[in-house]
N, C-alpha and C positions, 0 to 999 in steps of 0.2 A: 614296611616303611624304611627308607634309607636313613642311616645314622647321619649322613651329610648329603647335601645337594649342591652341586657345582653347576653354575649357569653361565653360558657364554653366548653372545649375540654378535655375529659379524654381518657383513653386507648381504650375505646370501642365505643364512640359516641361523636358527637358534638351537643350541645343543644343551642337553641336561644329562647329568650323570652323577652317580653316588661316589665318584672318585675324581681326582684332579684331571682337568682338561688339558689337552696339548695343542700347541699352535703349529700349523704348517708354515705359515709366514707371518711376518710382522711381530709386533710386541703387544703386551697387555699388562695391566695392573690388576692385582687381586684384592678384592674388598670382602673381608669376612665379617659376617654378622651372625653370631650364634652358630648354627649348623648349616647356614647357607653362605656360599662363597660365590660372589659375582666376579667374573673375569671380564674386565672392560678393555676392549681394544684401544691401543694408543694410536695417535695420528702417525702416519708414515714420516720418517725423518726427512724425506725429500732429497737425500744425498744422491747425486748423479753418479753414473758409472765413472766419469772422468775424475770426479772428486774422490771416489773410493780408490782409484788407481794412484792418484797423487798421495793420498794418505798411506797406502801400502808402500809406495816408493820411499817416502820419508822414513817410515818405520824400518824398512829394510836397510836403508843406509845406516841408521843408528845401530841396528843389530849387527850389521857387518863390521862396523867399527868395534863394537863390544866383543865380537868373536875374535877379531884380530888381537885385541888387547889380551884377552884370556889365553889365546894361543901363545902369545909372546911370554906369558908368565908360566907356561908349562901345561896348560889344560889341553887335552886332546881336541883337535879342531872340530871333530865330528859331533862332540857333545853340545857346544854352544850353537853349532850350525843347525842341529836337529831342533833344539829349543827355539831358535830364531824362526825357522821355517814353520813350526807349529804355531808360534805366536802370530806370525803374519797371516797364516791361513785362518786362524780363529777370529782375528780382527776383521778380515775380509768377509768371512761368513756372517758375522754378527751385523756388520754394516749393511751387507746386501739384504739380509732378512729384515732389518729395521726399515729399509727404504721402501718396502712393499706393504700394501694394506694388510691388516691382520686377518688371518683366516684360520679357523679352528679345524683340527682333525675331527672326523666323524667318529664319535665313540661307539664302540660295538659291544661292550660288555653288558652284563645283566643290569637291567634297570635304566639303561641309557635311552634317550629319546632325541630325535632330530626333527625339528619343525622347519619346513621349507616354504610352505604356502604363506602368502602375505597375510591372509585373514587370521590364521591360527597364530602366526608370529605376533601380530598386533594385539591379539587377546592376551597372550602370555606376557608380552611386554607391559601391558597395562596392569596385569595382576602383580608383577614384580614391583612396579611403581607403588601400588597400594600397600604391598607388604613392607616397603620401606617406611611408609607413613605409619603403619602399625608399630613397627619397631621403635620409631622415634617417640612414641607415647609411653613406652615402658618405664623409662627412668622416673616419670612423674606418677607412676601408679604403684608405689611400694605398698606391700601388704594386701593389695587388691587382687593381684594375679601372681601365679607362680611362674617366674620368667622361664624356667626350664621347660615346664609343661606348655607354656605359650609358644616357645620356640619350636617344640616338637609338633604342635598343632599347625603352626604356620608352615613349617617345612613339609608336613604331610599334605596340606592343602595344595601347595605349589606342585608337589610331585604328582598328586592325583590329577590336578588340572593338566599338567604336561602329558600324562598318559591319555587323558580324554582327548586332548587336542591332537595328539599323534594319531589316534583312531579316527578322528574326524577328517584329518587331511587324507587318510587312506580312503575313507568313505567318499570324500569329495572327488577324488580321482576315479574311484570305481563308478560313481553315479555318472560322471561325465563320459566315461568309457561306454557304459551301457546305453546311455541316451544317444550316443553318437553312432550306434550300430544301425546300418541301413536295413530297412525292412521293406523296401519297395519290392513288389512282385511276389511277396510272400503272404500267403493267406493269414488272416488274423487269427484263425483257429488252429494254426500250425502248432504242434507241440513245442517246437523250438521257440516260437514267438511267445507262447504262453509261459514257458519256463523262464525266458528272459524278463517278461513282465513281472513274474513272481519274485525274481531276484531283485529287480528294481524296487518293488514294494518293500521287500525285506530291508534293503539298503536304506530306504527312506525312513523306515521305523527306527533302525539303529541311529540314523542321523538325528532324528528328533529326540531320541532317548539320551544320546550323548550331549546334545545341546542343552537339554533340561538339567542334566547333571553338572555340566560346566557352568551354567547360569546360577545354580545353587551355590557353588563354590565362590563365584564372583560376588554374588549378593552377600554372602557371609563375610567375605573379605571387606567389602564396602561398609557393611554395618559395623564391623569391628573397628575399622579406621575412624569412621564418623563418631562412634560412641566415645572412643578414647580422646579424639581431638576436641569434641564438645565438652568433655569433662575438664580437659586442660584449660580451655578458654573460660569456662565458668569459674574454675579455680582462680584464674588470673583476674577475672572481673571481680570476684569476691574479695581477693586480696587488695585490689585497688580501692574498692569501696571501704574496706576496713581501715586502710591507711588514710583515706580521705576523711573518714569519721574521726580518727584520732586528731588529725590536723585541725578540723573544724571545731572539735571539742576544746582544743587548746585556745583557739581564737575566740570562742564564745563563752568559755569558762563553764561549759556544760559537760556532763559525763558523756563519754563516747558511746555511741550506739552501735551494736553489732549489726552491720549492714550486709554481711555476706549471705548469699542465697543458700537455701537448704539444698544440700548435695546428695542426700540419701538416695533419692530416686535415680539420680544420674549415676551414682556408684553401682546401684543394682543393674542399670542398663549396660554399663561397661562389663560387669561380670557376666551378665547374660550373653552379651555379644561374644565373649571369649569362649563360653561354653558351647554356643552354637557353632563357632568355628571348629572347635575340637570335634564336635559331633559330626559336622560335615566331612571332615577329613577321614573319619572312621567309617562313614557309610559307603 
């Protein structure tokens, strides 16, 4: 299991890695939640080539003037000139990069995954959305869960799901390739045809197995999110009922009635959901 998980989604791919992601073009903001960091692409600046040229020209004029002033007071001309040239080049590069849509470099280190197929990308995007919902419930669950252990379980589940989806996209490609092989004019009992059919069957078995494993992780994530959210809503309803009882007791001069629902079963459901999530990540 990685100590950290970095996730980036651009227009053409989803990348996961246990280390910081790098951008080829564009800009992005990083949102860290526990051991998971989401790198979210920023909108292109829209700055045109002409606008960048104008900015560089204005900056160059200012820097030339500053270089002349420094030279007049005895600073060697080449020093401010070199600094000015580096400044203009840096500003130009940053503006040009910001003007283009964000695109991540493909990570190649150990534990890195790249999802390109729309189906697998959609599944992982949904899982990341559910993981955000799970994390939002943690502040209201003090004493019920260990935040550090819950963070590790959630990170492990996302990493395992990413690995399964990477395998599934390869299996998807392989199945399409095998099914596209032309078999006309080749006898059905040909050893080559039989071998190809056997490989297609084996690919189908792996496809079903990885689908079942991915669905187990997704179901576990869903149950955990729903259990935590239901517990929070019931707490809010109970608190509203208690406050209403106090107000009504004051109006009717009767003792307040404890109106909050019993939450013991709901507490057990939340704890069970987190245990199942941890177990799913370890399996």
